[in-house]
N, C-alpha and C positions, 0 to 999 in steps of 0.2 A: 538298227540298219538306216534309219532315216536321220539326214543332217537338216535341222530346221534352218541353219544359217548358209547353206550350201550356195556358193555364188552363182551357179549356173542353172541349177535345176530345181525348180518350185517343190514345196512339200506336195503339192496336188499331183506334179508329174512323178515324184519319187513314189507316191502311194499307187499311183497306176501301174508302175513299172513291177512293183511288187504285189500287184493284184490285191491291195489291201484298200478297203473302204475308207476313206478320209475321215468319217466320223470316228471310226476305230481307234485312227492315230491319236485323235483328241479325247479319246474316251477317259472319264475318270470316275471311278464308282460313285454311285449316289449316296449321299450323307445321311444314311438312314441307320439306325441302331440295329445291332444284330437280331435283337427280338422282333424288331419290324420287319428286317429281311426273311425272317423265319415265318411270321404271320403271313406275308405276302405270299411267299412260296406255298404255304397250306392253302390260302385263298384261291391261287391258281390252281391248284391240284383238284380241289373241291369244285371250283368252277367248271373245269372240263367234265366232271360228272354230273353237275346239277347246274346248267347256266342259266336257271330260272330264279336263282337264290339273290335276294336282294340284301341289302345291308344287314336288315333285322335277322333273316335266317342266317346270314353268314356269321354274324355276331354270335347267334345260339350255337351253330355248329362249333366255331372256337372255343366257346366257353365249355362245351360238352367235352372238347378235347383237353381242359383244364387251364386254358389261358383267361388270365383276367383282363377283358377287353370290354369297351362299351361301343355302342354303334357308332359313335361320332368317329372314334378312331379307325375303325373298321371303314367307314365312308371314305375318310381321308385316302386310306391306302388304296382302296378300290379305284379312287379316281385318279390316284397317282399312277396306278396300273393300266388305266384305260379301260377299266372294265365297269359295264353299268348292267343294271339287274333287272329293269321293268320288262324288257324284251329278252329273250334268250339270246344275246349277241353280244360280244365283247364290244365296248364303245372306244376303242383305240384312236378312231376317227370320227371327229364331232364336226358337225355342218357349222358353216360360217355365214352370216347374214349378208347378203349381197352376191354371193358367188351363185353363179348359173347352175340350175339344176335340171337333170336330163331325164326324159320319161323312161320307164321301165319297158324293155322291148321283148322279154322272153317269155312272157305270160303263155302258156300253151303252146310253145314253140318246141318241136322235138329236136333233139340235139343227136345228129346221125353221122358227123364225120369230125376229124381234127381241124383245127383253126376255124370252126364256125363261130366259137364262143370262146374268149379267155376271160378269166376274173381274176381279181386281186383282193388282198385283205392283209391286215396287219395284226401282229399279235405280241403279248408281253414275255419276253423270256427271262426266266429268274438265273441269276448267278449265284456264286457262293458269297459274293460280296458286292451286290449290286444287280443291275439288270440291263437289258437291252430291249430294243424291239425289232422285229423281224417283218419283212412285207415279202410276199411271193406273188408272182403271176403263174397263173395255172391254166392250162387247157382243159376245158370242161369235159369233153367227149372222152379223152384218154387218161385224165388226171394228172398228165405230165407236168412238172413243175419246170417252167421255161427259164425261169430266172428268179433271183432272190438278193436281198440286202439287208445287212445290220445297221443299226443306228441307235445311237444312245439319246436322242431326242424324238420327237414326233414331227419335226419340222418335214416338210414334203420333198426335200432333195433327194433322199435315198428312195422314195417311191418313183420319182422322175427317172432316177438312174436305172432302178430295176425294170422298169417299162422301156427304156431304151436298149437294154440288154435283151429283153424279150423279142423287141422288133428286129433284131440282129437274125433271130431264128425264122421269123415268118411274119404273117399278118393275119389277124383274124376279121372276120366280118363284123363282129360286134365285141364290144369290151365292157364288161359288166364290173360294177364296184358298188359300195354304198356311197352316202352322200356326204362322207368325211370331207374336211377342209383340203386334206392333202389330194384328194381326188377331183375335188370341184374347181380347185385353183387353175387359173387360166394357162400356168405354166405347163400343167399337166394336161389338160384337155386339148391345148393347142396341138400336143405331139400327135395325138389321137386324129384331130380334126385334119391335120397336114397329111397324114397318112391314109386319109379318107376312109377311117373306122369309124363305124356308127356306136355311139356312146350309149349305154344303158345304166340306169342307176336304180338300186333297189329302193323301194319306198319304206316310210317309217313302219317298223313293225314286222317287216318282211324278213322274219329272222331266218329262215332257211334258204333264202335266195343263194347264199354262198355255201350251201351244205358241204361241198366236195372239199373246199378249203377248210371248213371248220372239222371234218374229219381227218384232214391232213394234219392239222394242229393237233389233235387229239394223239395220233400216231406218233408223230415227232416228239411231243413231251413224253408220252409214257414208254416210248422206245428208246429214247436218247436223253432229252434234256433233264429228266427227273432222276435218270440212273447216274448221271455224270457230275452234276453241279459244278460246271465249269468255273475254274477260277479266273481265267484271263480271257479277254476278247479274241486274242489269237488262238487259243484253245477251243473257245466257242466256235469261231470260224472254222477251223479245222474239223471240228466235231459235225457242225451242219453240213460241211461239205461233204464229208464221208456218208453221212445219213441220206443226203440226197442222192448220190450216188449209189446208194443201196435202193432207196424208194424208186427211182425212176427205172432202174436197170436190173435190179436182181429180185425185188419184192414182188411176188405175185399178187394180184387183186381178184377177189371173187367175182367182184362186179364186173370185170373184164374177161372173164372166163379163164381165170388163173393166168393171163399173161400180164406182162409187166407194163407201165405206162409208156415205157421207151418202144416196146414192140408194137403197142397199139398206135402211138403218134408217129412214129416214123416209117410205119408200112404205108 
């Protein structure tokens, strides 16, 4: 549906009209072998269960499944996926020297209402023949997913797009993230500062500061991604859209008194 050489409408504008992330238009499957893609899928599934596994334990796990792999190969795949293992935390975002770091503002803070604290995170999404990365912005109190974006790279533009989309819904007092380059970049923090939002960043080793998003990743992957093994980015986009509709509006949460995130957030 997109005409790359259209004389009047840019590719960017055509993507906007189709509600398609521009990175999806340029998506090309990563050039990994079928076996490596299968190994990455297995690594991701195991990491959801045991996020403390490093390359050695993950290698042992794969070998027990009958795969002839060594730790160097597993380490390369985990790095490609953005998974690090010393702390139980996916390393899809990595700090960059020179970027400003902000203090952690949520120690011993009671979260008592919507729009008090928002947070964000990135995860690896396996596909049948390739992979993508997904970022979400979530309201901590209600677990409501305010916005999300897919990308085939870890460049920060898709995170900024997700933030801008979330701010169309409201504004938090505090915005929390890890210290990844996507979130410490001036282009990202400037958006928050101009909106007069206080910036909070997790310290190294604070593995559970984004626990609500970590739980969401687990739900998304076990209840949708692993079941469907999406073949194309449009199919993945449609699948995530449908799951987010279910998650926000229909799926009751025990921690919310069996209400949905939308019921709590919009109340």
